KEZA-896267 format. One record per residue (C-alpha): residue number from 1; residue in three letters; x negated, y, z. Coordinates in nm, 2 decimals. Each point is the difference from the previous one (the first is absolute). Example, Ala and Ser with C-alpha at 12.3 -4.5 7.8 and 13.67 -1.06 7.14 Angstrom:
{site 1, ala, {-1.23, -0.45, 0.78}}
{site 2, ser, {-0.14, 0.34, -0.07}}
END
This chain:
{site 1, met, {1.33, -1.48, -0.72}}
{site 2, gln, {0.33, -0.10, -0.17}}
{site 3, asp, {0.21, 0.17, -0.26}}
{site 4, ala, {0.26, 0.23, 0.15}}
{site 5, ala, {0.27, -0.13, -0.23}}
{site 6, ser, {0.17, -0.33, 0.10}}
{site 7, ser, {0.27, -0.21, -0.15}}
{site 8, pro, {0.35, 0.09, 0.11}}
{site 9, pro, {0.16, -0.25, 0.24}}
{site 10, val, {0.27, -0.23, -0.15}}
{site 11, gly, {0.32, 0.05, 0.19}}
{site 12, gly, {0.33, -0.19, 0.02}}
{site 13, asp, {0.13, -0.30, 0.18}}
{site 14, thr, {-0.13, -0.35, -0.04}}
{site 15, ile, {0.22, -0.30, -0.06}}
{site 16, lys, {-0.10, -0.29, 0.23}}
{site 17, gly, {0.02, -0.35, -0.15}}
{site 18, gly, {0.19, -0.29, 0.15}}
{site 19, ser, {0.18, -0.33, -0.07}}
{site 20, gly, {0.31, -0.17, 0.11}}
{site 21, pro, {0.37, 0.00, -0.09}}
{site 22, tyr, {0.05, 0.37, 0.07}}
{site 23, his, {-0.27, 0.11, -0.24}}
{site 24, lys, {0.11, -0.25, -0.27}}
{site 25, ser, {0.36, 0.12, 0.02}}
{site 26, val, {-0.10, 0.37, -0.02}}
{site 27, ile, {-0.22, -0.05, -0.30}}
{site 28, gly, {0.26, -0.21, -0.17}}
{site 29, asp, {0.26, 0.27, 0.06}}
{site 30, leu, {-0.24, 0.27, -0.14}}
{site 31, met, {-0.06, -0.21, -0.31}}
{site 32, arg, {0.37, -0.01, -0.07}}
{site 33, arg, {0.01, 0.39, 0.02}}
{site 34, pro, {-0.19, 0.13, -0.30}}
{site 35, ser, {0.00, 0.36, 0.12}}
{site 36, cys, {-0.16, -0.09, 0.34}}
{site 37, phe, {-0.25, -0.24, -0.17}}
{site 38, leu, {-0.12, 0.27, -0.25}}
{site 39, thr, {-0.04, 0.25, 0.29}}
{site 40, ile, {-0.23, -0.24, 0.18}}
{site 41, ile, {-0.20, -0.07, -0.31}}
{site 42, ala, {-0.05, 0.37, -0.06}}
{site 43, ala, {-0.11, 0.06, 0.36}}
{site 44, val, {-0.25, -0.28, -0.01}}
{site 45, cys, {-0.15, 0.13, -0.33}}
{site 46, cys, {-0.03, 0.36, 0.14}}
{site 47, leu, {-0.17, -0.14, 0.32}}
{site 48, cys, {-0.25, -0.20, -0.21}}
{site 49, ala, {-0.08, 0.30, -0.22}}
{site 50, thr, {-0.05, 0.23, 0.30}}
{site 51, thr, {-0.23, -0.25, 0.16}}
{site 52, ala, {-0.21, -0.04, -0.31}}
{site 53, leu, {-0.04, 0.38, -0.04}}
{site 54, ala, {-0.11, 0.03, 0.36}}
{site 55, asp, {-0.30, -0.22, -0.08}}
{site 56, leu, {-0.12, 0.23, -0.29}}
{site 57, pro, {-0.25, 0.29, 0.07}}
{site 58, leu, {0.18, 0.33, 0.02}}
{site 59, thr, {-0.05, 0.25, -0.29}}
{site 60, thr, {0.12, 0.35, -0.03}}
{site 61, ser, {0.20, 0.14, -0.29}}
{site 62, ala, {-0.33, 0.13, -0.15}}
{site 63, asp, {-0.16, -0.35, 0.02}}
{site 64, pro, {0.22, -0.24, -0.20}}
{site 65, val, {-0.29, -0.24, -0.09}}
{site 66, pro, {0.06, -0.37, 0.11}}
{site 67, ala, {-0.25, -0.13, 0.26}}
{site 68, gly, {-0.16, -0.26, -0.22}}
{site 69, ile, {-0.08, 0.24, -0.28}}
{site 70, met, {-0.12, 0.26, 0.25}}
{site 71, glu, {-0.24, -0.24, 0.16}}
{site 72, val, {-0.16, -0.10, -0.33}}
{site 73, ser, {-0.04, 0.36, -0.10}}
{site 74, tyr, {-0.14, 0.11, 0.33}}
{site 75, gln, {-0.26, -0.28, 0.01}}
{site 76, arg, {-0.11, 0.08, -0.35}}
{site 77, leu, {-0.04, 0.37, 0.07}}
{site 78, ser, {-0.17, -0.06, 0.33}}
{site 79, gly, {-0.25, -0.23, -0.16}}
{site 80, lys, {-0.08, 0.27, -0.26}}
{site 81, thr, {-0.07, 0.25, 0.28}}
{site 82, thr, {-0.24, -0.25, 0.16}}
{site 83, arg, {-0.17, -0.07, -0.33}}
{site 84, leu, {-0.05, 0.36, -0.09}}
{site 85, ala, {-0.14, 0.08, 0.35}}
{site 86, ser, {-0.23, -0.30, -0.02}}
{site 87, asp, {-0.13, 0.12, -0.34}}
{site 88, arg, {-0.03, 0.35, 0.13}}
{site 89, asp, {0.20, 0.12, -0.30}}
{site 90, ala, {0.10, 0.35, 0.13}}
{site 91, gly, {0.15, 0.10, -0.34}}
{site 92, gly, {0.20, -0.32, -0.03}}
{site 93, leu, {0.13, 0.04, 0.36}}
{site 94, ala, {0.10, 0.35, -0.08}}
{site 95, arg, {0.21, -0.12, -0.29}}
{site 96, his, {0.14, -0.28, 0.20}}
{site 97, leu, {0.10, 0.23, 0.28}}
{site 98, ala, {0.17, 0.24, -0.25}}
{site 99, lys, {0.21, -0.29, -0.13}}
{site 100, leu, {0.09, -0.12, 0.35}}
{site 101, lys, {0.17, 0.33, 0.07}}
{site 102, ser, {0.26, -0.06, -0.26}}
{site 103, glu, {0.02, -0.38, 0.03}}
{site 104, arg, {0.36, -0.12, 0.01}}
{site 105, gly, {-0.06, -0.37, 0.04}}
{site 106, leu, {-0.04, 0.01, 0.38}}
{site 107, thr, {0.21, 0.08, 0.30}}
{site 108, thr, {-0.09, 0.32, 0.19}}
{site 109, arg, {-0.16, -0.20, 0.27}}
{site 110, glu, {-0.23, -0.20, -0.23}}
{site 111, lys, {-0.07, 0.30, -0.21}}
{site 112, glu, {-0.11, 0.21, 0.30}}
{site 113, lys, {-0.21, -0.29, 0.13}}
{site 114, leu, {-0.18, -0.02, -0.33}}
{site 115, leu, {-0.05, 0.37, -0.02}}
{site 116, his, {-0.15, 0.00, 0.35}}
{site 117, glu, {-0.23, -0.29, -0.09}}
{site 118, thr, {-0.12, 0.17, -0.32}}
{site 119, val, {-0.07, 0.34, 0.15}}
{site 120, arg, {-0.20, -0.16, 0.28}}
{site 121, ala, {-0.19, -0.20, -0.26}}
{site 122, ala, {-0.07, 0.32, -0.18}}
{site 123, ser, {-0.18, 0.16, 0.30}}
{site 124, ala, {-0.28, -0.25, -0.04}}
{site 125, leu, {-0.07, 0.10, -0.36}}
{site 126, asp, {-0.18, 0.30, -0.16}}
{site 127, pro, {0.27, 0.26, -0.06}}
{site 128, val, {0.01, 0.06, -0.38}}
{site 129, pro, {0.22, 0.31, -0.07}}
{site 130, asp, {0.30, -0.21, -0.11}}
{site 131, leu, {0.00, -0.21, 0.32}}
{site 132, arg, {-0.05, 0.31, 0.22}}
{site 133, arg, {0.30, 0.17, -0.17}}
{site 134, glu, {0.22, -0.31, 0.04}}
{site 135, val, {-0.09, -0.03, 0.37}}
{site 136, glu, {0.05, 0.37, 0.06}}
{site 137, asp, {0.35, -0.03, -0.14}}
{site 138, met, {0.07, -0.28, 0.26}}
{site 139, thr, {-0.06, 0.24, 0.29}}
{site 140, ala, {0.35, 0.14, -0.06}}
{site 141, tyr, {0.16, -0.35, -0.01}}
{site 142, arg, {0.29, -0.05, 0.24}}
{site 143, ser, {0.01, -0.37, 0.11}}
{site 144, gln, {0.34, -0.15, 0.04}}
{site 145, thr, {-0.07, -0.34, 0.14}}
{site 146, gln, {0.03, -0.02, 0.38}}
{site 147, ala, {-0.08, -0.27, 0.25}}
{site 148, leu, {0.09, -0.07, 0.36}}
{site 149, trp, {-0.28, 0.02, 0.25}}
{site 150, asn, {0.03, -0.14, 0.35}}
{site 151, glu, {-0.25, 0.12, 0.25}}
{site 152, his, {0.04, -0.06, 0.37}}
{site 153, gly, {0.37, -0.06, -0.04}}
{site 154, his, {0.06, 0.31, -0.20}}
{site 155, thr, {0.12, -0.04, -0.36}}
{site 156, glu, {-0.02, 0.27, -0.26}}
{site 157, arg, {0.00, 0.05, -0.38}}
{site 158, arg, {-0.33, 0.10, -0.17}}
{site 159, ile, {-0.12, 0.03, -0.35}}
{site 160, ala, {-0.11, -0.34, -0.12}}
{site 161, tyr, {-0.24, 0.11, -0.28}}
{site 162, asp, {-0.11, 0.36, 0.05}}
{site 163, ile, {-0.13, 0.07, -0.35}}
{site 164, ala, {-0.06, 0.37, 0.05}}
{site 165, ala, {-0.22, -0.07, 0.30}}
{site 166, ala, {-0.19, -0.26, -0.20}}
{site 167, ala, {-0.05, 0.25, -0.28}}
{site 168, arg, {-0.13, 0.27, 0.25}}
{site 169, his, {-0.24, -0.26, 0.14}}
{site 170, ala, {-0.13, -0.08, -0.35}}
{site 171, leu, {-0.06, 0.37, -0.07}}
{site 172, arg, {-0.19, 0.04, 0.33}}
{site 173, val, {-0.22, -0.29, -0.08}}
{site 174, trp, {-0.08, 0.14, -0.34}}
{site 175, asn, {-0.07, 0.35, 0.12}}
{site 176, glu, {-0.22, -0.14, 0.27}}
{site 177, asp, {-0.20, -0.20, -0.25}}
{site 178, asp, {-0.03, 0.30, -0.23}}
{site 179, ala, {-0.14, 0.20, 0.28}}
{site 180, arg, {-0.24, -0.28, 0.09}}
{site 181, arg, {-0.13, -0.01, -0.36}}
{site 182, tyr, {-0.04, 0.38, -0.01}}
{site 183, ala, {-0.19, -0.01, 0.33}}
{site 184, lys, {-0.22, -0.28, -0.12}}
{site 185, ala, {-0.10, 0.19, -0.31}}
{site 186, ala, {-0.06, 0.31, 0.21}}
{site 187, leu, {-0.22, -0.19, 0.24}}
{site 188, asp, {-0.20, -0.15, -0.29}}
{site 189, arg, {-0.06, 0.35, -0.14}}
{site 190, tyr, {-0.07, 0.15, 0.35}}
{site 191, asn, {0.27, 0.24, -0.06}}
{site 192, thr, {0.01, 0.28, 0.27}}
{site 193, asp, {0.37, 0.07, -0.05}}
{site 194, leu, {0.12, -0.34, 0.13}}
{site 195, ile, {0.05, 0.11, 0.37}}
{site 196, glu, {0.20, 0.31, -0.10}}
{site 197, arg, {0.22, -0.22, -0.22}}
{site 198, tyr, {0.06, -0.22, 0.29}}
{site 199, leu, {0.11, 0.29, 0.22}}
{site 200, val, {0.28, 0.10, -0.23}}
{site 201, ala, {0.10, -0.35, -0.11}}
{site 202, ala, {0.33, -0.17, 0.08}}
{site 203, glu, {-0.01, -0.28, 0.26}}
{site 204, thr, {0.01, -0.27, -0.26}}
{site 205, asp, {-0.30, 0.16, -0.19}}
{site 206, arg, {-0.19, 0.03, 0.33}}
{site 207, arg, {0.03, -0.37, 0.06}}
{site 208, gly, {-0.14, -0.06, -0.35}}
{site 209, ile, {-0.30, 0.22, 0.06}}
{site 210, glu, {-0.06, -0.16, 0.34}}
{site 211, thr, {0.00, -0.34, -0.17}}
{site 212, ala, {-0.27, 0.13, -0.25}}
{site 213, phe, {-0.21, 0.11, 0.30}}
{site 214, arg, {0.02, -0.35, 0.15}}
{site 215, glu, {-0.12, -0.14, -0.33}}
{site 216, ala, {-0.28, 0.26, -0.05}}
{site 217, thr, {-0.37, -0.06, 0.06}}
{site 218, pro, {-0.17, 0.15, 0.31}}
{site 219, gly, {-0.20, 0.23, -0.23}}
{site 220, gln, {0.32, 0.14, -0.16}}
{site 221, leu, {0.15, 0.07, 0.34}}
{site 222, ala, {-0.31, 0.15, 0.15}}
{site 223, phe, {0.02, 0.26, -0.28}}
{site 224, his, {0.32, 0.13, 0.16}}
{site 225, gly, {-0.11, -0.04, 0.37}}
{site 226, gln, {-0.08, 0.36, 0.07}}
{site 227, glu, {0.31, 0.13, -0.18}}
{site 228, leu, {0.21, -0.23, 0.21}}
{site 229, glu, {-0.17, 0.10, 0.33}}
{site 230, asp, {0.05, 0.37, -0.08}}
{site 231, gly, {0.37, -0.07, -0.09}}
{site 232, leu, {0.06, -0.16, 0.34}}
{site 233, his, {-0.16, 0.29, 0.18}}
{site 234, ala, {0.23, 0.23, -0.20}}
{site 235, gly, {0.31, -0.19, 0.10}}
{site 236, lys, {0.06, -0.16, -0.34}}
{site 237, ser, {0.18, -0.33, -0.02}}
{site 238, val, {-0.29, -0.20, -0.14}}
{site 239, gly, {-0.04, -0.23, 0.30}}
{site 240, ala, {0.10, -0.32, -0.18}}
{site 241, leu, {-0.26, 0.05, -0.27}}
{site 242, ala, {-0.26, 0.11, 0.25}}
{site 243, ala, {0.06, -0.32, 0.21}}
{site 244, ile, {-0.04, -0.22, -0.30}}
{site 245, ala, {-0.32, 0.18, -0.11}}
{site 246, ala, {-0.15, -0.01, 0.36}}
{site 247, arg, {0.07, -0.38, 0.03}}
{site 248, lys, {-0.14, -0.09, -0.34}}
{site 249, thr, {-0.31, 0.22, 0.03}}
{site 250, gly, {-0.07, -0.05, 0.37}}
{site 251, asp, {0.00, 0.38, 0.04}}
{site 252, val, {0.00, 0.04, 0.38}}
{site 253, arg, {0.04, 0.38, 0.00}}
{site 254, leu, {0.30, -0.02, -0.23}}
{site 255, met, {0.17, -0.26, 0.21}}
{site 256, his, {-0.05, 0.22, 0.31}}
{site 257, val, {0.18, 0.28, -0.19}}
{site 258, val, {0.28, -0.24, -0.11}}
{site 259, leu, {0.06, -0.11, 0.36}}
{site 260, ala, {0.00, 0.36, 0.12}}
{site 261, glu, {0.18, 0.19, -0.27}}
{site 262, ser, {0.22, -0.24, -0.21}}
{site 263, ser, {0.36, -0.08, 0.06}}
{site 264, thr, {0.09, -0.22, 0.30}}
{site 265, gln, {0.10, -0.29, -0.23}}
{site 266, val, {-0.33, 0.01, -0.20}}
{site 267, ala, {-0.20, 0.03, 0.32}}
{site 268, leu, {0.17, -0.30, 0.16}}
{site 269, glu, {-0.04, -0.21, -0.31}}
{site 270, ser, {-0.37, 0.09, -0.01}}
{site 271, leu, {-0.04, -0.10, 0.37}}
{site 272, ser, {0.09, -0.36, -0.09}}
{site 273, thr, {-0.29, -0.02, -0.25}}
{site 274, ile, {-0.27, 0.10, 0.25}}
{site 275, asp, {-0.22, -0.27, 0.16}}
{site 276, ala, {-0.36, -0.05, 0.08}}
{site 277, ile, {-0.07, -0.19, -0.32}}
{site 278, ser, {0.15, 0.24, -0.24}}
{site 279, trp, {-0.14, 0.30, 0.18}}
{site 280, pro, {-0.32, -0.11, 0.17}}
{site 281, gly, {-0.12, 0.24, 0.27}}
{site 282, ala, {0.29, 0.24, -0.07}}
{site 283, ala, {0.31, -0.18, 0.11}}
{site 284, thr, {0.00, 0.12, 0.36}}
{site 285, ala, {-0.05, 0.36, -0.10}}
{site 286, leu, {0.28, -0.03, -0.26}}
{site 287, phe, {0.24, -0.13, 0.27}}
{site 288, met, {-0.10, 0.29, 0.23}}
{site 289, thr, {0.09, 0.25, -0.28}}
{site 290, ala, {0.34, -0.16, -0.03}}
{site 291, ala, {0.04, -0.01, 0.38}}
{site 292, arg, {-0.01, 0.38, 0.00}}
{site 293, arg, {0.33, 0.02, -0.20}}
{site 294, pro, {0.28, -0.05, 0.25}}
{site 295, glu, {0.24, -0.16, -0.25}}
{site 296, ile, {-0.25, -0.28, -0.08}}
{site 297, ala, {-0.21, -0.01, 0.32}}
{site 298, ser, {0.17, -0.31, 0.14}}
{site 299, ala, {-0.06, -0.20, -0.32}}
{site 300, ala, {-0.36, 0.12, 0.00}}
{site 301, leu, {-0.06, -0.12, 0.35}}
{site 302, leu, {0.15, -0.34, -0.08}}
{site 303, gly, {-0.24, -0.01, -0.30}}
{site 304, leu, {-0.29, 0.07, 0.23}}
{site 305, gly, {0.10, -0.31, 0.20}}
{site 306, arg, {-0.09, -0.21, -0.30}}
{site 307, leu, {-0.35, 0.15, 0.00}}
{site 308, ala, {-0.03, -0.02, 0.38}}
{site 309, val, {-0.05, -0.38, -0.01}}
{site 310, ser, {-0.36, 0.07, -0.11}}
{site 311, asp, {-0.04, 0.37, 0.03}}
{site 312, met, {-0.08, 0.14, 0.35}}
{site 313, asp, {0.06, 0.36, -0.12}}
{site 314, ala, {0.35, -0.09, -0.10}}
{site 315, arg, {0.07, -0.15, 0.35}}
{site 316, asp, {-0.13, 0.32, 0.17}}
{site 317, ile, {0.23, 0.21, -0.22}}
{site 318, leu, {0.30, -0.21, 0.09}}
{site 319, leu, {-0.09, 0.02, 0.38}}
{site 320, asp, {-0.03, 0.37, -0.03}}
{site 321, asn, {0.35, 0.03, -0.15}}
{site 322, leu, {0.16, -0.17, 0.30}}
{site 323, gly, {0.21, 0.27, 0.17}}
{site 324, gly, {0.04, 0.20, -0.32}}
{site 325, pro, {0.30, 0.05, -0.23}}
{site 326, asn, {-0.08, -0.33, -0.18}}
{site 327, gly, {-0.13, -0.18, 0.30}}
{site 328, ala, {0.26, -0.28, -0.04}}
{site 329, ser, {-0.14, -0.08, -0.35}}
{site 330, ala, {-0.35, 0.00, 0.14}}
{site 331, ala, {0.11, -0.24, 0.28}}
{site 332, ala, {0.16, -0.23, -0.25}}
{site 333, ala, {-0.32, -0.01, -0.21}}
{site 334, leu, {-0.21, -0.07, 0.31}}
{site 335, gly, {0.24, -0.27, 0.13}}
{site 336, arg, {-0.04, -0.20, -0.32}}
{site 337, leu, {-0.37, -0.02, 0.04}}
{site 338, asn, {0.00, -0.24, 0.30}}
{site 339, asp, {-0.36, 0.10, 0.06}}
{site 340, asp, {-0.15, -0.04, 0.35}}
{site 341, arg, {-0.19, 0.33, -0.02}}
{site 342, val, {0.31, 0.19, -0.10}}
{site 343, ile, {0.20, -0.16, 0.28}}
{site 344, ala, {-0.27, 0.10, 0.25}}
{site 345, gln, {0.02, 0.36, -0.12}}
{site 346, leu, {0.38, 0.00, 0.03}}
{site 347, lys, {-0.04, -0.13, 0.35}}
{site 348, asp, {-0.21, 0.30, 0.08}}
{site 349, val, {0.27, 0.23, -0.13}}
{site 350, leu, {0.25, -0.17, 0.24}}
{site 351, phe, {-0.21, 0.01, 0.31}}
{site 352, leu, {-0.22, 0.31, -0.05}}
{site 353, glu, {0.20, 0.26, -0.18}}
{site 354, thr, {0.29, 0.22, 0.12}}
{site 355, asp, {0.16, 0.10, -0.33}}
{site 356, glu, {0.34, -0.18, 0.02}}
{site 357, thr, {0.05, 0.00, -0.38}}
{site 358, arg, {-0.34, -0.16, -0.06}}
{site 359, val, {0.08, -0.26, 0.27}}
{site 360, arg, {0.33, -0.08, -0.16}}
{site 361, his, {-0.16, -0.04, -0.35}}
{site 362, ala, {-0.27, -0.23, 0.16}}
{site 363, leu, {0.28, -0.21, 0.16}}
{site 364, leu, {0.16, -0.03, -0.34}}
{site 365, ala, {-0.33, -0.11, -0.17}}
{site 366, leu, {-0.05, -0.27, 0.27}}
{site 367, arg, {0.36, -0.12, -0.03}}
{site 368, leu, {-0.04, -0.04, -0.37}}
{site 369, ser, {-0.33, -0.18, 0.04}}
{site 370, gly, {0.15, -0.31, 0.17}}
{site 371, ser, {-0.34, -0.14, 0.10}}
{site 372, ser, {-0.05, -0.16, 0.34}}
{site 373, ser, {-0.24, 0.28, 0.11}}
{site 374, ala, {0.25, 0.27, -0.10}}
{site 375, lys, {0.28, -0.17, 0.20}}
{site 376, ala, {-0.23, -0.03, 0.30}}
{site 377, ile, {-0.08, 0.37, -0.01}}
{site 378, leu, {0.37, 0.09, -0.04}}
{site 379, ala, {0.09, -0.21, 0.30}}
{site 380, asp, {-0.28, 0.15, 0.21}}
{site 381, phe, {0.11, 0.35, -0.10}}
{site 382, ala, {0.37, -0.06, 0.08}}
{site 383, asn, {-0.08, -0.13, 0.35}}
{site 384, gln, {-0.23, 0.28, 0.10}}
{site 385, pro, {0.14, 0.20, 0.29}}
{site 386, thr, {-0.10, 0.32, -0.17}}
{site 387, thr, {0.19, -0.08, -0.32}}
{site 388, ser, {0.33, 0.20, -0.03}}
{site 389, pro, {0.32, -0.20, -0.04}}
{site 390, asp, {0.06, 0.17, -0.33}}
{site 391, leu, {-0.33, -0.11, -0.15}}
{site 392, ala, {0.03, -0.34, 0.16}}
{site 393, ser, {0.33, -0.05, -0.19}}
{site 394, glu, {-0.20, 0.02, -0.32}}
{site 395, val, {-0.15, -0.34, 0.09}}
{site 396, pro, {0.22, -0.31, -0.09}}
{site 397, pro, {0.19, -0.13, 0.30}}
{site 398, trp, {-0.16, -0.34, 0.00}}
{site 399, leu, {-0.34, 0.16, 0.05}}
{site 400, arg, {0.11, 0.21, 0.30}}
{site 401, asp, {0.09, -0.29, 0.23}}
END
């Protein structure tokens, strides 16, 4: 990132130096003509002044402060921001921010950089009323400093220090933490109104309540388990809370409901937390519940592939799904196993079954396996006289020869 403003080019012709009789005679002639000599002196002075100005940082008419004074002032005020934030002095930072708004000892660029730093520092502190009020005022600030951004050969002007965005971020952080504190107190009191509060809360407040659920004890979450399950059955958007509660309490029934009834995003996120260790004896059934939802079935079958390394039931489920709508995902999961028993079962599908879709999925699994036995089966299948050219083309060319 570079400042959009740049020094103006210095124009004009240049006078090349030289030596010899001609140059000596010309200079001597000019020295004998006072008017010409004075003109040259004036031009040289103007050129030197213009060159010196070109090396100074540009300032606007609203920023007449010399660079040296500005730098000292900026460093002092920036250090004060850092010190107040380190001391967690929210009241002092509020007063500091109020003074910065009317500070006249800085250029616009340095002032906005400092305001941006101070508002960001404020977001990490507890929002006393004065600090919250000062930051709320900054949400209407219109930043003036721009910078040039070059991405993939495209250059454009952007706001260098978006103070209003930093202020909105700070308010979101504070609101989220306020909601977390409220939810923590409600969980400590086993308050039955917490779930209803979550349903009508703004997105920022919801995140705070979800954070409180992650920090709660299993006993506190179990208290809300039935209410969350009933809410999911009723179509209420409590999936995020229910998923957290199910994971922390190990509630298998609630997790089944989460996978079946919650939003697609929550269900997919929950799938990634299911394994044989976290859900002993229940992981396969949980993946099967998810596999019945078309929008997450593919991810569920791939998850079953992780269990199929040691779970025969998971392997059988994957084999049964060959030929189905998500058969390609089942094939991918089977192909990663590189298990001789699975490869033998895939061979039976190729040579004994007539469902073309199942055969194609079995071919895919064997191709993804990459084992020597899988390659031998593919070569044998491709060279069988009864194999159609269309199916034979599914086998890599170097195995068909």
